[in-house]
C-alpha positions in Angstrom: 40.8 -31.0 38.9 42.4 -27.8 40.0 46.0 -27.6 41.2 45.8 -26.4 44.8 49.2 -24.6 44.4 47.4 -22.2 42.0 44.7 -21.4 44.6 45.0 -18.6 47.2 45.2 -19.8 50.8 41.9 -18.0 51.6 40.2 -19.7 48.7 41.6 -23.1 49.5 40.5 -22.8 53.2 36.9 -21.9 52.2 36.7 -25.2 50.2 38.2 -27.5 52.9 36.6 -28.6 56.2 38.2 -30.8 58.8 36.7 -32.6 61.7 39.6 -33.6 64.0 39.6 -36.3 66.7 40.1 -33.5 69.3 37.9 -30.6 68.0 38.4 -27.0 68.8 35.5 -24.8 70.1 35.4 -21.1 70.9 34.0 -19.3 73.9 30.6 -17.9 73.0 27.3 -19.5 71.9 26.6 -22.4 69.7 25.6 -20.2 66.8 29.0 -18.5 66.8 30.8 -21.8 66.9 28.9 -23.2 63.9 29.0 -19.9 62.0 31.9 -17.8 63.4 31.8 -15.3 60.5 28.0 -14.8 60.7 27.7 -15.6 57.0 24.5 -17.6 57.3 20.9 -17.2 58.6 19.7 -18.7 61.8 17.6 -21.1 59.8 20.6 -22.3 57.9 22.5 -22.8 61.1 19.6 -24.8 62.6 19.5 -27.0 59.5 23.3 -27.7 60.0 22.6 -28.7 63.6 19.9 -31.1 62.3 22.3 -32.6 59.8 24.8 -33.1 62.5 22.2 -34.8 64.8 22.5 -32.0 67.4 19.1 -30.5 67.2 17.9 -32.3 70.3 21.1 -31.7 72.3 21.6 -28.0 72.1 20.2 -24.6 70.8 21.7 -21.7 69.0 22.0 -19.5 72.1 23.4 -22.3 74.3 26.7 -21.1 75.8 30.0 -22.8 75.0 32.7 -22.5 77.7 36.4 -22.2 76.9 37.5 -25.1 74.8 34.0 -26.5 74.9 34.6 -28.1 78.3 30.8 -28.0 79.1 30.2 -30.3 76.1 31.2 -34.0 75.8 33.9 -35.0 73.3 31.2 -36.5 71.1 29.1 -33.3 71.2 32.2 -31.2 70.3 32.9 -33.5 67.3 29.2 -33.1 66.2 29.5 -29.3 66.5 32.5 -29.4 64.1 30.4 -31.5 61.8 27.6 -28.9 61.9 30.2 -26.3 61.0 31.2 -28.4 58.0 27.6 -29.1 57.0 26.9 -25.3 57.0 29.9 -24.6 54.7 29.2 -27.4 52.2 32.9 -27.7 51.5 34.1 -29.6 48.4 36.7 -31.5 50.5 35.9 -32.9 53.9 38.6 -34.4 56.1 37.5 -36.7 58.9 40.1 -37.8 61.5 38.2 -40.3 63.7 35.4 -37.7 63.6 32.9 -39.9 65.4 35.2 -41.8 67.7 33.5 -40.6 70.8 29.9 -41.4 69.9 28.1 -44.7 70.0 27.5 -46.9 67.0 23.9 -45.9 66.5 24.7 -42.2 66.5 27.7 -42.8 64.3 25.5 -44.5 61.7 23.1 -41.5 61.8 26.0 -39.1 61.3 27.4 -41.1 58.4 24.0 -41.0 56.7 24.0 -37.2 57.2 27.6 -37.0 55.7 26.6 -39.0 52.7 23.5 -36.9 52.1 25.2 -33.5 52.7 28.5 -34.2 51.0 27.3 -36.4 48.1 29.0 -34.1 45.6 32.2 -33.6 47.7 35.4 -35.6 48.2 35.5 -37.2 51.7 38.7 -38.5 53.2 38.2 -40.4 56.4 40.5 -41.9 59.0 38.5 -44.6 60.9 38.8 -47.8 62.9 35.2 -48.8 62.7 34.7 -50.8 59.5 31.0 -49.7 59.4 32.1 -46.1 59.2 33.7 -46.6 55.7 31.8 -49.6 54.5 30.3 -47.9 51.5 33.2 -45.7 50.6 34.6 -45.9 47.1 38.1 -46.9 48.2 39.9 -48.0 51.3 43.6 -48.0 52.2 44.7 -50.1 55.1 48.0 -48.9 56.7 50.5 -50.8 58.8 53.5 -49.1 60.2 53.1 -46.2 57.8 52.8 -48.5 54.7 49.8 -49.4 52.5 49.1 -53.1 53.0 45.6 -53.3 51.6 43.8 -51.2 49.0 40.5 -51.8 47.4 36.7 -51.6 47.5 35.5 -52.0 51.1 33.0 -54.8 50.3 35.8 -56.8 48.7 38.2 -56.2 51.5 35.6 -57.3 54.0 34.8 -60.5 52.1 38.4 -61.4 51.9 39.0 -60.6 55.6 36.0 -62.9 56.6 37.6 -65.6 54.4 40.9 -65.1 56.3 42.7 -63.7 53.3 45.3 -60.9 53.0 45.5 -58.5 50.1 48.7 -57.0 49.0 48.3 -54.1 46.5 51.0 -52.5 44.4 50.2 -49.0 43.3 51.5 -49.2 39.8 53.2 -51.5 37.3 56.5 -49.7 37.1 59.8 -51.7 37.4 60.4 -50.3 40.9 56.8 -51.3 41.9 57.2 -54.8 40.5 60.5 -55.3 42.3 58.9 -54.2 45.5 56.0 -56.7 45.0 58.4 -59.5 44.2 60.5 -58.7 47.2 57.3 -58.7 49.4 56.3 -62.1 48.0 59.8 -63.5 48.5 59.9 -62.4 52.1 56.6 -64.2 52.6 57.8 -67.4 50.9 55.4 -66.9 48.0 57.7 -67.1 45.0 55.7 -70.0 43.6 52.4 -68.3 43.8 50.3 -69.3 40.7 49.3 -66.6 38.2 45.6 -67.3 38.6 45.9 -66.2 42.2 47.1 -62.7 41.2 44.7 -60.1 40.0 44.8 -56.7 38.4 42.2 -55.1 40.7 40.0 -55.7 43.6 37.1 -56.1 41.2 38.8 -59.0 39.6 39.3 -60.6 43.0 35.7 -60.1 43.8 34.7 -62.0 40.6 37.1 -64.8 41.7 35.5 -64.9 45.1 32.3 -66.1 43.5 33.9 -69.2 42.2 33.4 -72.3 44.3 36.9 -73.5 43.9 38.1 -70.4 45.9 35.9 -71.4 48.8 36.9 -75.0 48.6 40.6 -74.6 48.4 40.9 -71.5 50.6 43.6 -70.0 48.3 45.1 -66.7 49.3 44.4 -63.8 47.0 47.0 -61.2 46.0 46.2 -58.1 44.0 48.5 -56.1 41.8 47.1 -52.7 40.9 47.6 -50.5 37.9 
């Protein structure tokens, strides 16, 4: 890892791409919007449009009006994705990046992201569970606080079973006090040790035991 404080702003910006919920487009043609610095060939820009599922919706010389008003919100989001695909950034930030497209197109876009950015770090804000179903880690926020943290498949299994996960980020004294305070507020002081796990993987293993399904016990996770 590299401390970003040691990187120049220009260098950092070259390595980070963001696809916001309300994307910004420039007046000009599609090619200029995907490659504003004219650093890539036409073929590379076309490939980026293909990766972003836009090849059938537009062309390089198609005109973009001010703010992209002649494109739908979903198409503007996909143009920003094409821009990111062309740059192959090491860090991709997605803020509801496919919120304005249907689920079928969203699935196609997610496959393209996984293929194009398989060697990059992807941070995604999403409401559709399918969008992040195969991510390495998911944080669930409630009123600005982390209330769930774990592997998506585990969280999904627990949700379907009607369970709630509470995850504490470390085992420091302060963290343990916070966890005990949370349990006390929920009336869970008498929670049995076998219902508390060190990780979501441990909880997943417990899920496979028939006694969990039979008793419907709640699962709480304390993280390292």
